[in-house]
N, C-alpha and C positions, 0 to 999 in steps of 0.2 A: 106622346111627343118626347123626343130626346131632350135631355137637360141642356141648359146653356153651355155647361162645361163640355159635354160631349160634342155639341155642335162646333164649338171652337176647335176641338181636336180634329174634327172632320175637315175643317178648313185647311188643315195642314196635310191632308191626305196626299199620297203620291199621285200626281196627275197622269203618270204613265200607265196606271192600271185600267185596262179596258174590259168592258163586258164582252162575253162571247156571244156573237149573233145567234139567236135562236135558243139560247140557254134557258129562256123563260117564256117559251112560246105560248104556254097556257095562261100566262098572266100578262095582260096588256098594260098594267100599271107600271110605273117606273120603280125600280128597286131603290132601297135606301142607298145613299152614297157609300162607297167602300170605307172601311175603317183605315186609320193611319197604318203605315207599314208596320205589320204586326211584329211584336217582339222588339220594337224600338225600345231601348232600355226603359224599364218602368222606373219612374222617379218616386222614391218614398215620399209620401205626403201629397202626391198629386191626386186630384179627385177626392172623393169621400171614402175613407177607409171602410171596407166591408167587414161584416161580422159573421161568425159561424151561425148565429141565430138567423140573420138575414138570408144567408145562402140556403140554410135548411128550409126556411119558410118558402123559398122559391122552388126548390127541386126535390125536397125530401119526400113528399107524397108521391111524386112521379117515379122516383127511384124505387120506392117501396112497392109500388103497384106494377111496374113494368120492367124493371131491370133484372128481376129474378135473382139468381145467385151471382150475377155479374159484379164487377168491382168498379168503383168510381172514387175519384179524389179531386178536390178543388183547392187551389192555393191562391193566395194573394201574390201576384207577380212582383209587387214592390217589396214585400217583406219575407215571402216564403212561408207565411203563416198558413197552417192547414185550417181550412174553413169548413170542409165537409170530407168525411172519410167513411166509406163503406167497403170493407174487405179489400182495401187497396194493396195489402201485402200478400194477396193470393197470387201464386205463380201460375200463370195462364198462357195459353197460346195467343200471341199478340197479333198475328197476321201482319199486314204491311205497316202497322205503326212501329214495328221493329226498325224500319228504315230511319227513324229518328236517332236510334243508337248508332246505326251505320254512318249516318251523316256526321254525328258527333266525332266518331273515331276518324273519319276521313279528314275532317277539318283540323283535328288535333295532330294527327300523325303526318299527313301529306302536306298540309298547309293550304290555306284558302286560295293563294295565288299561283299554286303549282299548275303546270300544264303537262299533258301526257303526249309523248312524241311517238309517231310512227316513222321509222327511219328506213331509208334505202341505202345500201352500201354495195360496193363493187369489188370483185377480186377476179381479174382476168375477164372472161366472158360470162361470169356469173353475177347476177344482181340479187342481193339478199333483201327480202322484204321482212322487216322486223317489227312485230307488234309490241306496243308499249302499254297495252291495257286501255286504250281510248275507246270507250263504248259509244262515242258520238260520231265516229268516223263514217263518212258517206262516200258513195261512188263519185258524185260530182254535184256542183251547185250548192255547196253547203254554206256559202257566204263567207264572211271574214271572221275567223275564230277570235280575233282581237276585239270584235264588236259583238260577241255572243253567238257567232255562227259556228259551223262545224268544219273540221279539216276534211279534205277530199283526196281520194286516190288519184283522180285526174290531175290535180295539182302536183302530187308527188311524181306521177309519171312524166309530166312535162319537165320537172326538174331533172329527172334521171336521163331523159332523152338528150339533154344538152351535153352529157358526158360521152356520147357515142356518135359515130357518123351514121348517116342514113343507111338503112338496110343491114346494119350490123346484126349478126346472129348472137343471141344471148339466151341464157337459161335463167329462170326465176326460181329461187329457193326461198320458201317462206318459213319464218322462224316465229313460233308462238310459245317459245319456252319460258317466257316471263311468268306464265301461270302454270301451276302443277295440276294434276288431275285429282279426282275425277271431274268430268265436265257437267254432270248433273248432281244437284245437291242431295244431301241425306233426306230420305223420305219423299223425294220428288217422283211423281209418276213419270214413266218413260214417255208418256204421251204429251207432256208439257210443250216441247218444241213444236210438234206438228199442230197442236191446238193453239199455238201462238202466245202461250203464257210467258215463255222465256226461251232464249236461245241457249244451247250448250255454252258453257262459260269458257271462253278462250281469250288470250291476250291480243288476238288479231281478229277483228270482226268489222263488217261493213254493213250499214243500213240495218243494224240490229239483228243481223243474221236472217232477215226475212228472205223468203224464196225469190222475191223481187221487190223493188221499192214500193211501199204502200200496201204490200200484202200482209196478211195476218200470220200465216204459218211460217215457221222458221226451219232452216236447213239443219242437217245433222252434223255438218262440219263447217262452221263459220270461217275458220282460217283458210281452208281450201277455197271456199267461195270467194273470199277477199283476194286471194292470190290470183285466181282466174280473172277476176274483174280488173286487177292491176295489170295483168298480162295483156288484156284486151286494150287497155289504154296505151300501153307501150307499143302495141302493134299499130294503133291509130297514129302514133308519133313516127311511124316509119321503121320501127325495129322489128327484126325477125325473131320471135320468141319460139325456141325449139322445144322447151320443156318447162313444166311447172311441177315442183315437188316439194315435200316437206324436208326440213333440215335445220342445221344450226349455223348461224353466221360465223364466219372466221373472225377471230378477234383482230386480225391485222387487215381486214377489208377496209376500204376507204369510203367514208360517208359521202354520198353524192346527192342526197335529197332528204328532206325532213319536213313533216307537217306536224303541227301541234294543236291539241284540243283547246276548247275553252278552259277557263280556270276551274280548279276543283270546286270552288264555291258555286260557280255557275252550273256545273254538273250536278252538284248536290241539290241545288234549287230545282232544276228540271226533274231530278229523281223524285223529290218530294211532291211537287205539284201534280205530276201525272202518274206517280207511283211506278216509275220505270224500273222493272225488275232487273234488266240487263245492267243498267247503270249501278244499281245497288250491289250486285255481285262483283262487278269489276272493281268498284271502290273497296269492297271488303277484301278481295284478293290482294289488291295493292297495299292495303293497310297491313295485312298479314305478312306480305313480303317485306315491307319497309320496317315493320316493328320487330319481327322475329325470324325473317328469312324464310317464311312459309307462306307463299302466295297460293293458298288453297282454301277450301271451305273451312276446314278445321283451323287453319292458321288465322284466317280473318275473324272467325268467331272468338278464338282465344284472345286475339289482340284487342277486339272491341270490348270484351269483358274487362281486360286490363285497363283500357282507357277510361271506362266508366268508373271503375274502382278508384283509379288515380285521381279522378275529379271529385271524389268524395261521395259518389252516388252509392246508395245501399244496393249491393248486387245479390243480396240474399234471394234465393229462388231463381236466379238468372241462369239459364242454360241455353246457349245459342248453337244453332246448327248451320245457319246460312246468314247472308246479309240482307236478303229481300223480305224475309218473313213468309216465304212460300212453304217452308217445311212445317209440318205439324209437330215436329219434335222441338221447336223453339219454345222456351218458357221465359216469361218476363212479367213483372208486376206493373200495375197501373201507377204505383208510387214511383217506380224508377223512371217511367215515361214523364211523369210530372216533374221530377227532379231535373231531367234533361231540359225540359222546356223552361223551367225556372232559371237554370244556368244561362240558357240562351237569351232570356228576356232581361236578366239582371244587369248586363253590361260588365260583369266582372271578368268575363272571358271574351274579348272582342272577336276572336276567331269564330266563335259560335254564333255571332250575330247574323251570319249568312243563313241560318236555319229559318228565321222568321219570314223573309220574302219568298221562301220556297213553299210555305204552307198554302194549300188550296184555300181560296176565299169562297165562303158559302154563297151559292147561287150565281157565282161569276166565273171561277176558274177551275181548271184541273178536275180532279175527281169529285169536287163538290159543285161543279157547274150546273148539274141538273138536279140538285137537291135544294132544300129550303124554299119550296114552292107552295106549300100549303099554308092556310091561315095560322096553324100552330107553330110553324117553323119559319115563316117569312120574316118575323122580326130579327132573326139572326143573319139575314142576308147582308153581306158586307162586313158584319161585325164579328162573325165567327171565322177564324182562320185555323185550319186543322189538317192533320194527316189522318187519312182513312185507313181502314183495314177490313178485309173480307176474305174468308176461306169457308169451306164447307163447315157449317156449324159454328162459325166464329165471326163476330163483328166487333170492331174497335174504333175508337175515335179519340184523338188527343190533340190539343191545341190551346188556343186562347180565345177569350171573348171580351170585347170592350163593353163594359156596363154603361148604362145611361148616366151614371155618376162620374164617368171619366176614368174609372179604375179598370185595369186589365186583370182578368182572372185567368189562371192556368187550370186546365182540366185534363183528365185522362179517364177513359172508360174502356173496359174489356168485358166481353161476355162470350162464354164458351157453351157448347151444347145448345145452340140456338135453333129452335124449330122453324122460325120465320125470319129469314135474313132481312127482308124488307121491313117487317114490323119492328125489329130491333134497331135497324138504322133510323127509322122514324123516331123511336124512343130517344135515342142518343141525340138526334138533331133537335128534338124538343127540349131536352135538358140543356143543351148548349145554347139554344135560343132564349131560354129563360134566364140563363146567366147573362146574356147580352142585353136583356131588358131589365136586369136587376139593379135596383138601387138598394143594394144589400147591406146597408148600414144598420 
């Protein structure tokens, strides 16, 4: 049974959090109610203070028996005190938990309330379509970006059509120069786009660069695809589009249309919940451009490292190659991940508070929706909120767990050279679940 304190906290849970239908098909029992909005600022003194002895008693034997040479660290979210540490200073391939660093840099450099614009401008009979790095742009039907939806090319085309008479002949020139090359990250296999892992990174992309809405595979040139889709909508508005080609918008062209993305904090949250690689790379390129005038993989990586260092996070062993964690050349420590989460949970940097609601909820949302279904992991359902990571031979998990004593614990785990990905994921889920059931005083 949960303690009275934990149950009181659960009564304050966000009522907007919904279970995903079918996420627990093998289990007919109702899951535990979700934890409060994770990383709501931890209040020093709330709940019962955990101890290193208490945490070690819960997870020590499991770590020793199953984590191998991996690293793990557990902090008290309220105080930052280290309660468990096993090789957390090892520099390892982090996989998608790296997105926590990208989220931090985006929120710090771009700002939580910033929106990304896709602009149409005109010069004579030329319409310029200028990408601003919005990775959420869709062809149509995206809903209202002011209410969490996505901007659409159809809406932009309807704005543009108002500046021309019916049957006007126009040329479309698309401009994706806001990002620099290359389009595939360091160490990425060339097969990633066709396999659906990620689209080539461009400042102009629609529907995630998928060959068609809802498909898995991505196109080789997302900017061209977006421009052709835009031209199709202009034709539907009665305009005669005679050409579509790449180019650079004239600085004195007149803006005749604009659509804007959801806020950066909303993009960050989507990125974390579903581990959206396209979103991560767009944000990292934007950070590199805003911070150092280098909207590239290298620029984004360097700017992210600079942001983490500026926040006082120990960047020893940090070596970044991209923003998504897809590259096997990335190196990060579990300790750095835990420090990021501690900053986000402590309330000292309000801008980072957006990270919490983006973490997947065990057994309910995002990349954790189909996990925490076994007797050993079910106690963590709703109470563990985390960012997952998986590559060939790599498993990672970093997030928070609400203990039965009402205290929030921050944890980070990374394992490399893993022979069984499923087995290591189960081990990490068990460790996190034990923290969620821990009365670790």
